[in-house]
NUROBA-299877 format. One record per residue (C-alpha): residue number from 1; z negated, y negated, x; residue in three letters. Coordinates in Angstrom, 3 decimals, always signed. Layout:
BEGIN
NUM_Z_Y_X_ALA .
...
This chain:
BEGIN
1_-21.475_-1.545_+15.599_MET .
2_-19.657_-4.032_+17.768_ARG .
3_-19.973_-7.735_+16.889_PRO .
4_-17.384_-9.690_+14.901_LEU .
5_-15.207_-11.046_+17.708_THR .
6_-11.490_-11.569_+18.192_LEU .
7_-9.507_-10.216_+21.088_ASP .
8_-8.633_-13.341_+23.124_ARG .
9_-5.326_-12.017_+24.410_ALA .
10_-4.223_-11.077_+20.930_ARG .
11_-5.364_-14.401_+19.509_TRP .
12_-3.385_-16.249_+22.167_ALA .
13_-0.335_-14.123_+21.417_SER .
14_-0.513_-14.772_+17.690_ILE .
15_-1.322_-18.452_+18.123_SER .
16_+1.872_-18.887_+20.124_SER .
17_+3.926_-17.129_+17.445_GLY .
18_+4.217_-13.826_+19.318_MET .
19_+3.362_-10.886_+17.034_SER .
20_+5.199_-8.062_+18.736_ASP .
21_+2.301_-5.616_+18.406_ASN .
22_+1.741_-6.183_+14.670_LEU .
23_+3.631_-3.676_+12.530_LYS .
24_+4.893_-4.894_+9.148_LEU .
25_+5.253_-2.614_+6.139_SER .
26_+5.770_-2.762_+2.367_VAL .
27_+3.883_-1.646_-0.757_LEU .
28_+6.038_-1.290_-3.880_ASP .
29_+4.248_-1.271_-7.247_LEU .
30_+7.561_-1.027_-9.158_ALA .
31_+6.852_-4.205_-11.162_PRO .
32_+8.266_-4.302_-14.711_VAL .
33_+9.606_-7.777_-15.579_PRO .
34_+9.508_-9.065_-19.161_GLU .
35_+12.896_-8.474_-20.790_GLY .
36_+13.518_-5.243_-18.859_THR .
37_+12.367_-1.638_-19.163_SER .
38_+10.232_+0.543_-16.932_ALA .
39_+13.369_+2.618_-16.324_ALA .
40_+15.078_-0.522_-14.983_ASP .
41_+12.118_-1.132_-12.666_ALA .
42_+12.174_+2.418_-11.371_LEU .
43_+15.898_+2.289_-10.698_ARG .
44_+15.354_-0.967_-8.787_ALA .
45_+12.989_+0.785_-6.366_THR .
46_+15.960_+2.457_-4.660_ALA .
47_+17.619_-0.840_-3.715_ALA .
48_+14.244_-2.205_-2.611_PHE .
49_+13.648_+0.834_-0.377_ALA .
50_+17.102_+0.545_+1.162_GLU .
51_+16.463_-3.137_+1.860_ALA .
52_+13.092_-2.444_+3.500_ALA .
53_+14.730_+0.171_+5.693_ASP .
54_+17.610_-2.140_+6.583_ARG .
55_+15.339_-5.120_+7.310_PHE .
56_+13.266_-3.189_+9.864_GLY .
57_+9.964_-2.599_+8.048_TYR .
58_+7.810_+0.189_+9.453_HIS .
59_+6.739_+2.051_+6.312_ARG .
60_+7.033_+1.866_+2.521_LEU .
61_+4.287_+3.054_+0.180_TRP .
62_+4.076_+3.540_-3.582_TYR .
63_+0.885_+3.097_-5.584_ALA .
64_-0.426_+5.249_-8.431_GLU .
65_-1.348_+3.298_-11.561_HIS .
66_-1.559_+4.470_-15.165_HIS .
67_-1.424_+2.651_-18.490_GLY .
68_-0.394_-0.744_-17.033_ILE .
69_+2.771_-2.117_-18.698_PRO .
70_+3.843_-4.257_-15.714_ASN .
71_+3.587_-1.433_-13.159_ILE .
72_+5.946_+1.558_-13.414_ALA .
73_+4.568_+3.422_-10.396_SER .
74_+2.646_+6.249_-12.061_ALA .
75_+4.097_+9.102_-9.963_SER .
76_+4.326_+8.023_-6.318_PRO .
77_+5.423_+11.449_-5.125_GLU .
78_+8.597_+11.185_-7.225_VAL .
79_+9.361_+7.713_-5.890_LEU .
80_+8.666_+8.874_-2.330_ILE .
81_+11.292_+11.597_-2.592_GLY .
82_+13.758_+9.214_-4.215_HIS .
83_+13.262_+6.566_-1.511_ALA .
84_+13.259_+9.014_+1.387_ALA .
85_+16.606_+10.374_+0.219_GLU .
86_+18.094_+6.863_+0.107_ARG .
87_+16.776_+5.788_+3.535_THR .
88_+16.979_+7.155_+7.062_ARG .
89_+14.391_+5.489_+9.281_ARG .
90_+11.446_+4.003_+7.397_ILE .
91_+8.304_+6.069_+6.784_ARG .
92_+7.614_+6.610_+3.074_VAL .
93_+4.292_+7.496_+1.496_GLY .
94_+1.642_+7.069_-1.156_SER .
95_-0.600_+4.073_-1.355_GLY .
96_-2.038_+6.114_-2.753_GLY .
97_-2.741_+9.371_-4.493_VAL .
98_-5.762_+8.668_-6.724_MET .
99_-7.526_+11.928_-5.955_LEU .
100_-9.864_+12.020_-9.008_PRO .
101_-6.728_+12.476_-11.153_ASN .
102_-5.519_+15.536_-9.237_HIS .
103_-6.570_+18.970_-8.105_VAL .
104_-6.555_+19.130_-4.272_PRO .
105_-4.339_+22.222_-4.026_LEU .
106_-1.584_+20.487_-5.980_ARG .
107_-1.733_+17.464_-3.664_VAL .
108_-1.406_+19.707_-0.600_VAL .
109_+1.564_+21.552_-2.114_GLU .
110_+3.325_+18.332_-3.132_THR .
111_+2.965_+16.523_+0.180_TYR .
112_+3.764_+19.588_+2.270_ARG .
113_+6.949_+19.860_+0.210_THR .
114_+7.837_+16.228_+0.929_LEU .
115_+7.062_+16.707_+4.611_GLU .
116_+9.312_+19.778_+4.713_ALA .
117_+12.167_+17.838_+3.117_LEU .
118_+11.738_+14.655_+5.195_TYR .
119_+9.927_+15.748_+8.366_PRO .
120_+8.139_+13.070_+10.339_GLY .
121_+8.654_+10.345_+7.724_ARG .
122_+5.960_+10.969_+5.070_ILE .
123_+2.454_+9.466_+4.757_ASP .
124_-0.348_+10.650_+2.474_LEU .
125_-2.531_+7.735_+1.404_GLY .
126_-5.504_+8.745_-0.748_ILE .
127_-7.766_+6.641_-2.961_GLY .
128_-11.107_+7.425_-4.563_ARG .
129_-10.578_+5.401_-7.770_ALA .
130_-8.659_+6.524_-10.830_GLY .
131_-6.266_+3.586_-11.046_GLY .
132_-6.676_+2.967_-14.778_SER .
133_-9.046_+2.422_-17.701_ASP .
134_-11.605_+4.999_-18.829_SER .
135_-9.587_+6.201_-21.842_ARG .
136_-6.475_+6.859_-19.748_THR .
137_-8.544_+8.564_-17.049_LEU .
138_-10.030_+10.798_-19.735_SER .
139_-6.521_+11.809_-20.797_ALA .
140_-5.712_+12.531_-17.140_LEU .
141_-8.805_+14.758_-16.976_LYS .
142_-9.965_+12.720_-13.992_ALA .
143_-13.150_+13.931_-12.314_VAL .
144_-16.121_+11.683_-11.627_ASP .
145_-15.693_+9.503_-8.546_GLY .
146_-18.907_+10.951_-7.143_GLY .
147_-17.012_+14.184_-6.468_GLN .
148_-14.559_+12.510_-4.089_PHE .
149_-16.135_+13.883_-0.897_ALA .
150_-16.080_+17.409_-2.349_GLN .
151_-12.439_+16.999_-3.389_GLN .
152_-11.497_+15.793_+0.084_MET .
153_-13.321_+18.703_+1.693_ALA .
154_-11.393_+21.095_-0.533_GLU .
155_-8.077_+19.415_+0.259_LEU .
156_-8.695_+19.690_+4.002_ILE .
157_-9.837_+23.292_+3.657_ALA .
158_-6.574_+24.194_+1.904_PHE .
159_-4.686_+22.541_+4.754_GLU .
160_-6.664_+24.107_+7.610_THR .
161_-7.694_+27.427_+6.091_GLY .
162_-11.269_+26.302_+6.483_GLY .
163_-12.875_+27.975_+3.468_PHE .
164_-15.919_+30.075_+4.471_PRO .
165_-15.951_+33.847_+4.160_ASP .
166_-16.392_+34.943_+0.581_GLY .
167_-15.134_+31.678_-0.925_HIS .
168_-12.923_+32.374_-3.975_PRO .
169_-10.137_+30.174_-2.534_TYR .
170_-10.165_+31.753_+0.930_GLN .
171_-7.294_+34.166_+0.241_ALA .
172_-4.992_+31.597_-1.388_ILE .
173_-1.733_+31.165_+0.486_GLU .
174_-0.615_+27.553_+0.232_VAL .
175_+3.105_+27.132_-0.381_VAL .
176_+5.158_+25.879_+1.343_PRO .
177_+3.709_+27.553_+4.391_GLY .
178_+4.350_+26.713_+8.035_GLU .
179_+4.380_+23.007_+7.093_VAL .
180_+1.550_+20.598_+7.819_SER .
181_+0.340_+17.780_+5.634_LEU .
182_+1.618_+14.358_+6.695_PRO .
183_-0.890_+11.926_+8.244_PRO .
184_-3.728_+11.049_+5.862_ILE .
185_-4.761_+7.451_+5.235_TRP .
186_-7.817_+6.599_+3.174_LEU .
187_-7.596_+3.503_+0.976_LEU .
188_-10.469_+1.108_+0.368_GLY .
189_-11.185_-2.322_-1.069_SER .
190_-14.843_-2.884_-0.292_SER .
191_-15.662_-0.855_+2.786_GLY .
192_-17.280_+2.059_+0.942_ALA .
193_-14.621_+4.474_+2.238_SER .
194_-14.407_+3.075_+5.771_ALA .
195_-17.057_+5.226_+7.441_GLU .
196_-15.854_+8.356_+5.631_PHE .
197_-12.325_+7.700_+6.850_SER .
198_-13.449_+7.187_+10.440_GLY .
199_-15.626_+10.287_+10.558_LEU .
200_-12.677_+12.405_+9.389_ASN .
201_-10.143_+10.899_+11.792_GLY .
202_-7.916_+9.398_+9.093_PHE .
203_-6.077_+6.093_+9.116_GLY .
204_-7.756_+3.375_+7.051_TYR .
205_-5.995_+0.908_+4.715_ALA .
206_-7.767_-2.080_+3.135_PHE .
207_-6.518_-3.441_-0.198_ALA .
208_-6.600_-7.131_+0.606_GLY .
209_-3.880_-7.753_-1.988_HIS .
210_-6.490_-7.673_-4.752_PHE .
211_-9.903_-7.586_-3.070_SER .
212_-11.560_-10.927_-2.237_PRO .
213_-13.895_-9.180_+0.208_ALA .
214_-13.112_-9.656_+3.911_PRO .
215_-11.540_-6.686_+5.665_ALA .
216_-13.264_-7.183_+9.036_ALA .
217_-16.624_-5.504_+8.182_PRO .
218_-14.848_-2.478_+6.699_ALA .
219_-12.544_-2.143_+9.706_PHE .
220_-15.470_-2.377_+12.099_GLN .
221_-17.412_+0.284_+10.189_ALA .
222_-14.329_+2.488_+10.351_TYR .
223_-13.842_+2.003_+14.089_ARG .
224_-17.530_+2.554_+14.793_HIS .
225_-17.484_+5.896_+12.931_ALA .
226_-14.057_+7.033_+14.128_PHE .
227_-13.587_+10.523_+15.546_LYS .
228_-10.135_+11.369_+16.979_PRO .
229_-7.826_+13.764_+15.147_SER .
230_-4.406_+15.284_+15.810_ASP .
231_-2.647_+12.669_+13.691_ASP .
232_-4.820_+9.765_+14.850_PHE .
233_-5.967_+9.999_+18.489_PRO .
234_-7.326_+6.481_+18.014_GLY .
235_-8.293_+4.381_+14.977_PRO .
236_-5.467_+2.823_+12.941_LYS .
237_-6.093_+0.004_+10.488_THR .
238_-3.732_-1.337_+7.854_LEU .
239_-4.287_-4.547_+5.876_LEU .
240_-2.423_-4.873_+2.581_CYS .
241_-1.667_-8.432_+1.421_LEU .
242_+0.152_-10.029_-1.504_ALA .
243_+2.905_-12.331_-0.238_ALA .
244_+5.875_-14.247_-1.659_ILE .
245_+8.465_-15.994_+0.531_CYS .
246_+11.057_-18.493_-0.652_ALA .
247_+13.190_-21.156_+1.044_PRO .
248_+10.895_-23.927_-0.225_SER .
249_+7.218_-24.320_-1.090_GLU .
250_+8.170_-25.419_-4.600_GLU .
251_+10.245_-22.323_-5.331_GLU .
252_+7.622_-20.000_-3.862_ALA .
253_+4.924_-21.574_-6.061_ALA .
254_+7.205_-21.284_-9.093_TYR .
255_+7.874_-17.579_-8.434_LEU .
256_+4.172_-16.921_-7.851_ALA .
257_+3.371_-18.110_-11.368_GLY .
258_+4.354_-14.716_-12.777_SER .
259_+1.623_-12.890_-10.863_MET .
260_-0.912_-15.647_-11.478_GLU .
261_-0.437_-15.226_-15.222_LEU .
262_-0.524_-11.429_-14.850_ALA .
263_-3.810_-11.704_-12.929_TRP .
264_-5.279_-13.845_-15.731_LEU .
265_-4.117_-11.480_-18.461_ARG .
266_-5.486_-8.472_-16.599_LEU .
267_-8.925_-10.072_-16.533_ARG .
268_-8.652_-10.980_-20.205_GLN .
269_-7.676_-7.427_-21.156_GLY .
270_-4.213_-8.447_-22.365_GLY .
271_-1.860_-6.178_-20.428_LEU .
272_+1.836_-7.074_-20.714_ARG .
273_+5.018_-6.852_-18.669_LYS .
274_+5.426_-9.336_-15.812_LEU .
275_+6.121_-12.771_-17.295_ALA .
276_+9.032_-14.888_-16.120_SER .
277_+8.117_-17.816_-13.881_PRO .
278_+9.271_-20.181_-16.633_GLN .
279_+6.919_-18.560_-19.148_GLU .
280_+4.107_-18.940_-16.619_ALA .
281_+5.045_-22.588_-15.985_ALA .
282_+4.937_-23.274_-19.745_ASP .
283_+1.652_-21.418_-20.333_TYR .
284_-1.258_-23.530_-21.611_ALA .
285_-3.963_-22.697_-19.061_PHE .
286_-7.522_-23.699_-19.969_THR .
287_-9.909_-25.064_-17.313_PRO .
288_-11.518_-21.618_-17.185_GLN .
289_-8.072_-20.040_-16.783_ASP .
290_-7.356_-22.353_-13.853_HIS .
291_-10.527_-21.135_-12.117_ALA .
292_-9.360_-17.526_-12.461_THR .
293_-5.899_-18.408_-11.147_VAL .
294_-7.392_-20.302_-8.195_GLU .
295_-9.387_-17.203_-7.260_ALA .
296_-6.125_-15.248_-7.110_TYR .
297_-4.408_-17.971_-5.088_ARG .
298_-7.086_-17.597_-2.424_ARG .
299_-6.084_-13.934_-2.083_ILE .
300_-2.287_-14.244_-2.295_ALA .
301_-0.025_-15.826_+0.334_ILE .
302_+2.810_-17.974_-0.971_THR .
303_+5.242_-20.355_+0.701_GLY .
304_+8.095_-20.713_+3.159_THR .
305_+8.705_-17.890_+5.646_PRO .
306_+7.028_-19.712_+8.561_ASP .
307_+3.968_-20.567_+6.494_LYS .
308_+3.628_-17.002_+5.184_VAL .
309_+4.063_-15.552_+8.675_ARG .
310_+1.339_-17.807_+10.093_ARG .
311_-1.085_-16.897_+7.322_GLU .
312_-0.381_-13.174_+7.651_ILE .
313_-0.927_-13.349_+11.400_GLU .
314_-4.157_-15.322_+10.983_ALA .
315_-5.571_-12.789_+8.510_ARG .
316_-4.489_-9.881_+10.695_ALA .
317_-6.170_-11.286_+13.787_VAL .
318_-9.320_-12.169_+11.819_ALA .
319_-9.931_-8.469_+11.114_CYS .
320_-8.047_-7.049_+14.135_ASP .
321_-5.575_-5.154_+11.930_ALA .
322_-3.004_-2.904_+13.592_ASP .
323_-0.557_-3.270_+10.730_GLU .
324_+0.040_-5.453_+7.686_VAL .
325_+1.573_-4.151_+4.465_MET .
326_+2.897_-6.726_+2.014_VAL .
327_+3.376_-6.360_-1.712_THR .
328_+5.674_-8.820_-3.452_THR .
329_+5.663_-8.930_-7.244_ASN .
330_+8.042_-11.457_-8.756_VAL .
331_+10.009_-11.423_-11.985_TRP .
332_+13.498_-11.456_-10.458_ASP .
333_+14.349_-8.279_-8.465_PRO .
334_+16.838_-10.212_-6.341_GLU .
335_+14.181_-12.787_-5.439_ALA .
336_+11.895_-9.903_-4.467_ARG .
337_+14.472_-8.504_-2.048_VAL .
338_+15.176_-12.004_-0.719_ARG .
339_+11.443_-12.510_-0.057_SER .
340_+11.430_-9.253_+1.897_LEU .
341_+14.423_-10.424_+3.918_ASP .
342_+12.978_-13.878_+4.657_LEU .
343_+9.674_-12.398_+5.832_LEU .
344_+11.399_-9.857_+8.073_ALA .
345_+13.416_-12.659_+9.667_ARG .
346_+10.291_-14.797_+10.106_ALA .
347_+8.670_-11.944_+12.018_PHE .
348_+11.932_-11.251_+13.857_ASP .
349_+11.810_-7.586_+12.898_LEU .
350_+14.460_-5.624_+14.806_PRO .
351_+17.157_-4.553_+12.380_ARG .
352_+18.184_-1.027_+13.319_PRO .
353_+21.770_-0.253_+14.157_SER .
354_+23.584_+2.344_+12.099_ARG .
355_+23.041_+4.901_+14.869_ALA .
356_+19.323_+4.152_+14.977_ALA .
357_+19.013_+4.445_+11.217_VAL .
358_+20.570_+7.894_+11.395_GLU .
359_+18.437_+9.240_+14.218_THR .
360_+15.144_+7.372_+14.626_GLN .
361_+11.931_+8.691_+13.087_LEU .
362_+9.529_+5.749_+13.486_ALA .
363_+5.802_+6.423_+13.780_TRP .
């Protein structure tokens, strides 16, 4: 494995504010603010997707979570189709399909269908966790996480026709036919999936938006193990980060209070919708609560656009990420779109012309 070093040319580029080679993307968890419904949150995803497309972001992913009141994204494949229909340029995908909750054949059918409808714009991100508590996973009939490698092997065999002679699934004809799966990304938060992803020639995405572990060791393990594939001739790394932009430090900190309180409640087992920033500001945090919130603040990036850009670039260069995906969870949907806009402007993302939006398939 190569040592932990930074590319000098890239460091110089980022240090001088030049980040032309760093792609910027978006993860939407469909946050459910207090005082609204999950249906409201799901309807808001369309405007958010249109904004991400208009602001020049590279791709938009939806997560799969179950049984969490402040996250409405339980069916990413539905949201992918909804967003892809409302946009023209941006890639749309799952971040990700929690494979233990699904049978591999159904995943192949679903994502081939999306690829057939929106060719060249779909991503298939896959995770090995269930995305919920044990009771909910039991209701989902989720399989044990130890079967992940077997599930992935089955999924790939359905895609490639790679079942051995005599296998009971060998004669199954996957529908729709004559359509390939979109590019596969494996998701990880601790590095356990990195080598597996590299050996199979997938892209690799690290969940830095909730994991305190550094991404660099996982990315290096992935690159060391990487074997080229049709979709990924070379390794591709994506770092997901939580970020909130506002015109002032004070407003950004105020908006961030909603997620800080949500983080605390999640660790206390008290799941609720996303609190307003005023409720968070009025909350009586104990000294122990403050320690939990501080741990989250070390993960999240909050501030003015220039400050957030500098921190994103520093974290990207520290692990040599090819792409950064930001997730922004604030109580006010308009403030969420504004944060997306401010960050895109800070990175000077090229805003596509109407003609480009109609014709370009970015990859």
